[in-house]
NUBA-503007 format. One line per 4 residues: number of its first residue (from 0); their letters; for each residue x negated, y negated, z negated of C-alpha. Coordinates in Angstrom, 2 decimals. Each point is the difference from the previous one (the first is absolute). Layout:
N
NUM) A) X,Y,Z | ...
//
This chain:
327
0) MKEA) -0.78,40.71,15.46 | 0.91,-1.42,-3.17 | 3.73,-0.68,-2.16 | 0.92,-3.37,-0.08
4) AYYE) -0.31,-2.07,-2.61 | 3.35,-2.20,-0.63 | 2.68,1.72,1.60 | 3.27,2.10,-1.40
8) KLEG) 1.38,3.02,1.06 | 4.13,-0.47,1.65 | 2.33,2.57,0.92 | 0.13,1.99,3.22
12) GKVH) -4.11,-0.01,-0.03 | -0.47,-3.82,0.56 | -2.48,-2.75,-1.79 | 0.19,-3.36,-1.27
16) CHLC) -3.65,-1.36,0.40 | -0.40,-3.31,-2.41 | -3.52,-1.03,0.80 | 1.11,-2.77,2.31
20) PQEC) 3.06,-2.01,0.78 | 0.63,2.05,2.81 | 1.96,2.40,-2.54 | -0.21,2.82,2.43
24) VIAA) 2.55,2.21,-0.32 | -1.17,3.32,2.00 | 1.36,3.06,1.00 | -0.97,3.23,0.25
28) EKKG) -3.48,0.07,2.54 | -0.16,-3.33,0.75 | -2.30,-2.76,-1.00 | 0.31,-3.52,-1.52
32) FCRV) -0.02,-3.64,1.60 | -3.80,0.75,-0.48 | -0.23,2.97,2.02 | -2.96,1.12,-2.54
36) RSNN) 2.79,1.43,-3.00 | 1.84,3.23,1.65 | 2.61,1.70,-1.96 | -0.74,3.66,0.28
40) DGTL) 2.70,2.48,-1.84 | 1.45,-2.52,-2.28 | -3.92,-1.23,-1.18 | -1.11,-3.25,1.04
44) YSDI) -3.94,-0.05,0.98 | -2.76,-2.19,1.29 | -1.11,0.91,3.54 | -2.94,-1.87,-0.23
48) YEHM) -1.63,1.08,-3.41 | -3.64,0.35,0.18 | 0.74,-1.05,3.72 | -2.19,-2.70,1.71
52) LAAH) -0.40,-1.73,3.23 | -2.35,-2.61,-0.73 | -3.02,-1.00,-2.13 | -2.28,-2.55,0.13
56) LDPI) -2.47,-2.55,-2.16 | 1.57,-3.41,0.78 | -1.64,-3.48,-1.59 | 3.44,-0.77,-2.39
60) EKKP) 0.32,-2.93,1.71 | 1.73,1.97,2.70 | 2.55,0.85,-2.23 | 0.28,-2.77,-0.19
64) LYHF) -1.05,-1.07,-3.63 | -1.92,-3.11,-0.15 | 0.28,-0.36,-3.71 | -1.10,3.95,-1.30
68) HPGR) -3.89,0.64,0.07 | -0.74,-2.16,2.63 | -2.81,1.86,2.62 | 0.28,2.90,-1.13
72) AVLS) 1.50,3.13,2.19 | 2.85,2.50,-1.16 | 0.57,3.54,1.45 | 3.13,-0.24,1.60
76) IGTK) 2.50,3.19,0.47 | 3.35,0.07,1.89 | 2.32,2.80,1.42 | 3.30,-0.04,2.00
80) GCNQ) 3.72,-1.18,-0.75 | 1.52,-3.24,-1.28 | 3.07,-1.09,-1.47 | 0.75,-2.62,2.03
84) RCQF) 0.31,-0.75,3.81 | -1.75,-3.34,1.32 | 0.58,-0.63,3.52 | -3.78,-1.48,-0.06
88) CQNW) -1.40,2.62,-1.87 | -4.09,0.23,0.69 | -0.29,3.45,-1.43 | 3.09,1.84,2.17
92) EMIE) -2.22,2.51,1.54 | -1.51,0.88,-3.56 | 3.05,0.09,-1.95 | 2.24,1.48,2.92
96) TDSA) -2.69,3.25,0.87 | 0.88,3.44,-0.33 | -3.52,0.79,-0.87 | -0.30,1.68,-3.43
100) GTYI) -3.09,-1.77,-0.47 | -3.23,1.06,-2.06 | 0.34,2.13,-3.12 | -1.69,-1.51,-2.76
104) TSDE) 0.32,-0.02,-3.97 | 0.46,-2.56,-2.33 | -3.72,1.14,-1.72 | -1.51,-0.41,3.81
108) VVAM) 1.55,-3.72,0.30 | -1.43,-1.19,-3.45 | -3.68,1.55,0.93 | 0.36,-1.92,3.80
112) ADRG) 0.55,-3.00,-2.30 | -2.31,0.48,-2.17 | -2.84,-0.72,2.34 | -1.31,-2.51,2.73
116) GSIG) 0.41,-2.62,-2.38 | 4.13,0.25,0.05 | 1.54,-1.78,-3.19 | 2.80,2.60,0.96
120) VAYT) 3.48,1.13,2.16 | 1.66,-2.35,1.60 | 3.33,2.05,0.93 | 1.29,-1.70,3.39
124) YNEP) 0.68,-0.14,3.86 | 3.21,1.85,-0.66 | 2.66,-0.45,-2.97 | -1.98,1.47,-2.95
128) TVWF) 2.79,0.20,-2.07 | 1.55,2.81,2.39 | -3.03,1.94,-0.92 | 0.87,-0.64,-3.86
132) EFVL) -1.01,3.62,-1.61 | -3.07,-0.07,1.95 | -1.10,-3.71,-0.68 | 0.99,0.08,-4.12
136) ECAR) -2.23,3.26,-0.37 | -3.09,-2.05,2.02 | 0.58,-3.27,-2.24 | -0.40,2.22,-2.74
140) KVRD) -2.56,1.39,0.74 | -1.91,-2.72,1.21 | 0.46,-2.20,-2.89 | -1.15,3.04,-2.18
144) RGLV) -3.26,-0.37,2.53 | -0.20,-4.14,-1.08 | 1.35,-1.34,3.53 | 2.15,-1.86,1.29
148) NVLV) 3.61,0.69,1.56 | 1.70,-2.27,2.62 | 3.16,0.86,1.58 | 0.68,-1.97,3.57
152) TNGF) 3.56,-0.11,-0.28 | 3.65,-0.77,1.52 | 1.33,-0.58,-3.57 | 2.95,1.87,1.16
156) TNPE) 0.03,2.82,-3.09 | 2.48,0.42,-3.15 | -0.99,-1.42,-2.90 | -0.84,3.44,-2.26
160) PLAE) -2.46,1.72,2.42 | -1.24,-4.04,0.40 | -0.99,-0.54,-3.74 | -1.15,3.67,0.26
164) LLGF) -2.97,-0.87,2.26 | -0.13,-3.19,-1.34 | -1.74,1.42,-2.83 | -2.98,0.85,2.13
168) VDAM) 0.04,-2.35,2.57 | -2.94,-2.99,-0.56 | 0.97,-2.13,3.14 | 2.84,-0.10,2.78
172) NIDL) 0.74,-1.78,3.20 | 3.60,-0.65,0.68 | 1.88,-0.75,3.30 | 2.76,-2.01,-0.09
176) KSMR) 1.42,-0.47,2.97 | 2.61,-2.75,-0.19 | 2.28,-1.57,-2.35 | 3.00,0.91,1.90
180) PEFY) 1.76,3.37,-0.99 | 1.32,-0.16,3.31 | -3.56,0.33,1.53 | -0.56,3.02,-2.19
184) EKIC) 3.42,1.49,0.95 | -0.85,-0.26,4.12 | -3.19,0.29,0.33 | -1.49,2.06,-2.89
188) RSKL) 2.97,2.28,-0.30 | -0.59,-1.35,-3.70 | 1.09,-1.88,-2.60 | -1.91,-3.53,-1.31
192) EPVL) 1.47,0.04,-3.92 | -2.00,3.65,-0.94 | -3.19,-2.12,1.61 | 0.59,-2.74,-2.32
196) ESIK) -0.01,2.27,-3.34 | -3.07,1.85,1.35 | -1.95,-3.13,0.40 | 1.05,-1.32,-3.49
200) AAKA) -0.73,3.35,-1.93 | -3.28,0.22,1.65 | -1.22,-3.36,-1.07 | 1.01,0.58,-3.65
204) ACHV) -2.21,3.19,0.58 | -3.23,-0.37,2.42 | -1.80,-2.58,2.24 | 2.56,-0.62,2.63
208) EVTN) -0.24,-1.81,3.67 | 2.68,-0.73,2.12 | 0.08,0.47,3.79 | 2.48,-1.38,2.13
212) LVIP) 0.09,0.66,4.10 | 0.78,-2.66,1.80 | 2.26,0.77,2.82 | 1.44,-3.10,2.76
216) TLND) 3.27,-0.28,-0.23 | 0.96,2.37,-2.58 | -2.03,-1.78,-3.32 | -2.04,-2.75,0.99
220) SDDD) 2.30,-2.59,-0.65 | -0.75,-3.05,-2.69 | 3.14,1.31,-2.07 | -1.22,3.77,0.28
224) IGEL) -3.84,-0.97,-1.10 | 1.28,-2.40,-2.55 | 2.37,2.71,-1.67 | -2.95,2.55,-0.12
228) VDFV) -2.32,-2.74,-1.14 | 2.45,-0.77,-2.63 | -0.07,3.94,-1.37 | -3.66,0.39,-0.19
232) AGLG) -0.67,-3.31,-1.90 | 3.14,1.71,-2.22 | -2.63,2.56,-0.81 | -2.70,-2.61,-0.62
236) RDTP) -1.84,-2.60,1.79 | -3.24,2.26,0.11 | 1.63,2.59,1.87 | -1.59,0.67,3.32
240) LHFS) 2.02,-0.24,2.70 | -1.12,1.50,3.88 | 1.67,-1.16,2.77 | -0.99,2.47,2.82
244) AYYP) 0.61,-0.74,4.16 | 2.54,2.47,1.57 | -0.96,1.61,3.26 | 2.20,2.09,2.23
248) CYKM) 0.18,3.65,-1.52 | 2.49,3.35,0.18 | 3.48,-1.43,1.13 | -0.65,-3.57,-0.68
252) TIEP) -0.94,-2.43,3.21 | 0.25,-3.53,-1.10 | -2.90,-1.90,0.94 | -3.25,-0.51,-2.67
256) TPPA) 0.15,-2.11,-2.90 | -1.38,-3.54,1.13 | -2.55,-1.23,-2.13 | 1.09,-2.96,-0.74
260) TLER) 3.00,1.74,-1.52 | -2.14,1.38,-2.71 | -1.60,-3.14,-0.74 | 3.51,-1.22,-0.54
264) AREI) 0.76,2.54,-2.07 | -3.50,-0.30,-1.94 | 0.87,-4.11,-0.37 | 3.49,0.92,-1.82
268) AARK) -1.27,2.41,-2.12 | -2.89,-1.71,-1.02 | 2.28,-2.67,-2.12 | 0.62,2.72,-2.12
272) LDYV) -2.59,2.36,-0.03 | -3.38,0.02,-0.63 | -1.35,3.31,1.95 | 1.62,-0.36,3.81
276) YLGN) -1.81,2.27,2.51 | 0.52,0.70,4.20 | -0.72,3.34,0.83 | 0.01,1.88,3.39
280) VRTD) -1.55,-3.26,1.76 | -3.04,-1.67,0.26 | -0.21,-3.84,-1.83 | -2.59,-2.00,-1.65
284) DGAT) 1.06,0.10,-3.42 | 2.93,2.21,-0.44 | -1.24,2.43,-1.80 | -2.42,-2.01,-2.28
288) TCCP) 0.51,-0.39,-3.61 | -0.26,-3.53,-1.49 | 0.10,-0.65,-3.89 | 3.27,-1.75,-0.46
292) NCGE) -1.62,-2.42,-2.70 | -3.41,-0.92,1.70 | 0.54,0.73,3.66 | -2.83,2.06,-0.10
296) TAVE) -0.31,2.82,2.81 | 0.16,3.01,-2.67 | 0.22,2.97,2.87 | -0.89,-0.39,3.64
300) RNGY) 1.16,2.89,2.36 | -1.13,0.29,3.72 | 2.60,3.24,1.11 | -0.63,2.41,-2.61
304) FTRA) -3.93,-1.79,-0.94 | 0.57,-1.24,-3.30 | -2.14,-1.97,-1.93 | 1.07,-1.00,-3.40
308) HGLE) -2.50,-2.43,-1.07 | 2.39,-2.79,-1.56 | 0.72,2.39,-2.68 | -2.42,1.30,-3.47
312) GSKC) 2.49,2.43,-1.14 | 3.48,-0.58,0.42 | -0.18,-4.27,-0.24 | -1.46,-2.43,2.06
316) SRCG) -3.69,-0.24,0.08 | 0.48,-4.32,0.51 | 2.81,-0.83,-2.91 | 0.34,3.25,-1.84
320) EALP) 3.70,-0.06,1.14 | 1.79,3.84,-0.83 | 0.77,1.14,2.97 | 2.28,3.24,0.78
324) FIV) -2.35,2.29,0.95 | -0.68,3.43,-1.11 | -3.76,0.66,1.03
//
């Protein structure tokens, strides 16, 4: 265990955690909403510091990040714990496990990342911001090694800790689950507004792509899609947006997202965004990047196989248009 950052001690042995907008007040010998930050005799500790549950060398496209070092691999690590309770969680078995995981130091993470062709470290699988102390320690050392840091996150973090992390983060994929506060409150036991603020702060600091899981009857209407697209377009029409197909999981039994729904979402989004992608489903061109100026295919993707044959650096090889890629 390691003493947690961003908390204050209260009377009666309680502590107030300020890491995320849950703002947990935790009694002695109890845990916060995330289940991985504990009040031990009036001091808040991270239970997951130097404890890892998963490590894989993944294609960067799996995050998904389509405009960040396309075709490269990244060391992906994760642990348990989350500050939301999404009824459709895809990684619930890992997040809710009682396993202590594998002990690992930040130096060992950096050494793992600095081999096998990895461009750096992606903090993913669970919600990485609840692993704040370890992620920050790793991120500093990864940056010093000349590698990149990637955060795959729900964006539900308070501004001050997020700003500290953003000083070392090169790219983020952020889940924007809905533009309706009631969706976050009922389906995720969370809040929308802090997520929107996190996305805007991240966009100003690093490369950002946004993912929306499209769930039938819950967030798939034209109004739902249109409002989300308006927000993302407000970040810049070159912001990549990924619509991802939902499948029943954890506590949610709604039928899977029809491909036609994703195609409709892409059609709506393409009116205001240059780069719209479809995920969790096979399509002919849902993962292809085309130059918005001349229409040339810049990056072709088939599953996680990527060919950036239409790029010269970060420009279109046909017309020379600057494209929003980090390569």
